[in-house]
N, C-alpha and C positions, 0 to 999 in steps of 0.2 A: 389590380385588386389585391393580389397576393402580397405585393410589396407594401401596400397601404396597411394591410392587416399586420404585417411584421413590424412596421414602424409603430403601430398602435400598441402592440404587446410590449415593445421596448420602452415606450413612454410610460406604461403602467408599472413596470417592474423597477425602473430606475428611480431611486429616491430623489426627493427634491434637492437634497444636499449635493448629490452627485450630478444632477441635471444642471445645477447652477455653476457659474464659472468660478465662483469664490469658494474657498474652504469655509465650511460652517463650523465655527469654533465655540465651545462652551468652556468657561473657566469658573471654578468654584468661587474664587475671590476676585474682586475688582482690581486688586493689585496685579494679579496675574493676567487679567483681561487687558489691562492697560499696556503691559509689556508686550502681550501678544499683538495688540494693534500696532505698536511701533515696529515690531518685527515683520508682521504680515502685510502691513500697508494696505493697498487697494485690492490685494488678492485674498483677503479674508473678511469674514463677517463675524464679529465676536460678541458674545453675550456673557456678562458676568452675573453670578447668582447672589453673592453675598458682598455687600459694601462695607466700608470700614467702620460704620456706625452700628453694625450688628455683630453679635457673638457667633463666630463661625463654628464653634463647638455645637451649637444648638439651633441651627437654622431650620425653620419650618420647611418640610419637604412638600412644596406645593404641587398639585397635579400638573400644572402648566410646565413644570420643570421636566416632566416625563416626555412631553412633546419636544422640547428643546433638545433633550439628550437623544431621543429617537432619531432626530434629523442631523445630529452632529457628526462631522467627519473627525473632529479632534476634541478630546476632553482633557483639559488641564486641571489637575488637582494639586492642592498644596502638598498633601502627604504628611507624614509624621503623625498619622492618626488624628489630625485636626478635624477631618470631616467624617470620622468613622461612625458617628451617630446617625447620619442621614444619607450620605452619598451611596454606600453599597446598595441600599434599598432602591434608590432611584435608578442606578445603573441596571440592576436586575430587572426592574419594571420597564425600562426603556427598550429592552430587547434589540440592542444595536451592537453587532459584533465588532464594529469599527472602533468602539471605545472600551472594549473589555481589556482586562489586565493582559499585558504581553502583546497587544495589537499595536501597530505603528501609530494609531490615533490616540493612544492613552499616554499622557504625559504626567509624570510625577515631578513637580518642581523641586522637591526635597532632595532628589538625586544630585549628588555632587556638592551638597552643602555641608560644611563642617558644623556638626550639631553641638549645641551647648546643653548642659544639664542632663546628660544621659544618666538615668537612674542606676545606681549600683545594685538595687534590688527592686523587684516588682511586687508591691504590697499595697492593697487597696486602703490600708490604714494611712498611707502617705498621701491620700487625696487622688485627684485625677491626674495621675502621672502618665507620661507618654514614653513607651519603651524605647523609641528611637531618639529621644531627646526633645528639647524645646522646639515646637513647630512654628514659632512666630518669627521665622528668619527673614521674612520680607521687610521687617522693620530695620534691617541693616541695608541701606540702599546699595552698598557695594555688592551684595548678593544678587542684585539685578542683572549683573553681567552673566553669572552662572545660569540664572533662570532664563535669560534671553537666549543664551547659546543652546540650552536644552530644548526650548520651544522651537528655535530655528531648525534644529535637527529633525524634529518631528514634522514640521511644515515641509521641509525638503523631501522627506520620505513619502509624505502623503500627496504632494503636488510637485514632483521633480521638474516639471516644465517651468516652474516659477522659482527654482532654487537660486538662480543668480540674483534675482530681485530680493529674495529673503536674506541672502548673505550680505547684500549691499545695505539693506535696512538694518541688519544686525550691526554692521560696522558703524553706521551713522548713530545708532543707539549707544554703542560703546563709547564713541567719541564724545557724545553729549554727556554721558554719565561721568566720564573722566573729568570733564570740565566742571560739571556740577559738584562732584565730590571735592574738588579743590576748593571751590567756593564755600561749600557747606562746612568743610573742615576748618576753614578760616573763620567762619561765623561762630563756630562752637569752641574755637581754641581758648577764648577767655574763660570758658566754663569747665575746662578739663579738671577733673578731680571733684566736681560738684557732687555732693551727697544727696541722693534722692530716695524716695520710697515709692513703690508702685502698688497698685491694687492686686493685680495678677502678675504673672511672670511674662507679660507680653513684651516688655521693653528690654529684655536681657541682651539681645543682639544689638539693639540701638545703643544701649549704654556702652557696650564694648567698643563699638565703632567710634563713638565720640568721647570716650574717656570719662564717662560718668560712673559714679560708685553707687550701686544699689545696696542700701543699708538693710532694707527689709521689705516685706510685702504686707499689705493690710490683711490678706488671706494668710492664716498660719500655714496652710497647705493648699495646693491648687484646688479650687472649687469648694473650699471649706470656709464658711463665714467665721469672722473672728469672735471670740468670746470677750466679755468685758475685761477679764484679767489679762488676756493676750494683748488686747488693744492698749490697756494701761501700761503694760511693760514696754510695748513698742514705742509709745509716746515718750516714755522716759529715755529710751535709747535714742530717739530722734533728737531730743533736746541735748543729750550728752554729745552726740556725734555732729550736731549742727546741721541737721537736714534742712535744706532750703526749699525743696520742691516735692510735691506729691503728684504723680501722674495717674489718672484714672480714666477708664473708658466710660462712655455715656450710658452703657447698659448695666453698670454696676450699682451697688447700693451707695449712692452718693451722700446719704446722710452720715454713713460711717466715715467716708473720706473727708467730709466737711468737719466732722467732730475732731478727727485726728489733726486736721490743719489748724483749727482754732486752738486746740490744747497744746500743740507743739510749736506753733508760730511759723510753720512752713506754709508756703503758698500752694493752693490746689489748682491744678490745670486739668480740665476735663477735655480729652481729645479723642477723636476717632482713631482707630489703629490702622487705617489704610485708606486707599483711594475710594472716593465716592461717599465718604461719611459726612461731607459738607461741600458747599459750592466752591470753596477755595482750594479743594484738593481733588480736582476732577481727573487728573492723570498722575502717573508715577512721579514726574518731576514737580508739578505744582503742589502735590501733597507734601513732599519733603520741604519745599520752599516755605510752605505755610507752617508746618509743624515746627521747624527749627526757628522760624521767626517768632512763633508763639512762645517758645521756651526762652529765647533770648530776652524778649520783652517782659515776660512774667518774672524771671529771676532778676532782671535789671531794674524793674520798677519798684 
């Protein structure tokens, strides 16, 4: 009887996440969730909160996310202040010590990334600036190696009994990524030097990786809508520079993007900025296969 009572108490105090055999993982972005699935394999259960067709700056903090975070063994965030408007409130409300800052289960994917566009000054007049630099680093697929290694380290710390499998999965992911980067670079080689305009600064890392030149953005400053005079001047610049392509996210003001395309002669391509934004980009590799194919076909048509 005493033994049965002891077992009952243990069953009540152990969380569902720890009672399960798999690590329970929550990632703020589907990009990060996809990489986590490759690294974790059968030893993890991964939930992504924000897919590539949504604006990760302004995700609605649903009550259901509190339940997911309360049960999580590992939380993978993008970092770089991308989720600062909603994630801290959720983590505070989840009351889960395993995912607090400094805990083994808290992963910041931005760690180890070489940041672009670090502001020289912090001034709200410059728009929605990020003190640590541009946080949209997942759009450089080569950064997937750094992200995967960071995630693998956290998984090994939280479930050391599975460390050998995590490291083997990491090696397989890195090998596949190396092969994919060779293929993707060859696909984009004819477009090196292509001049583009983007709506937001989402594609800076992407442009650097594949040798594209970002002439300007439809936003005069991050998060600031363009005035008629700004847009008119940008269109003149686009014509002068020979801009061939505008990249815009589906959640932007596409009337502005369509107007700029019509007046400048550039082609408009509306694309999700990560995994899960459409059926053709359901994981890290298929997303970049799809995105690069769309760009090559749009510019070549």
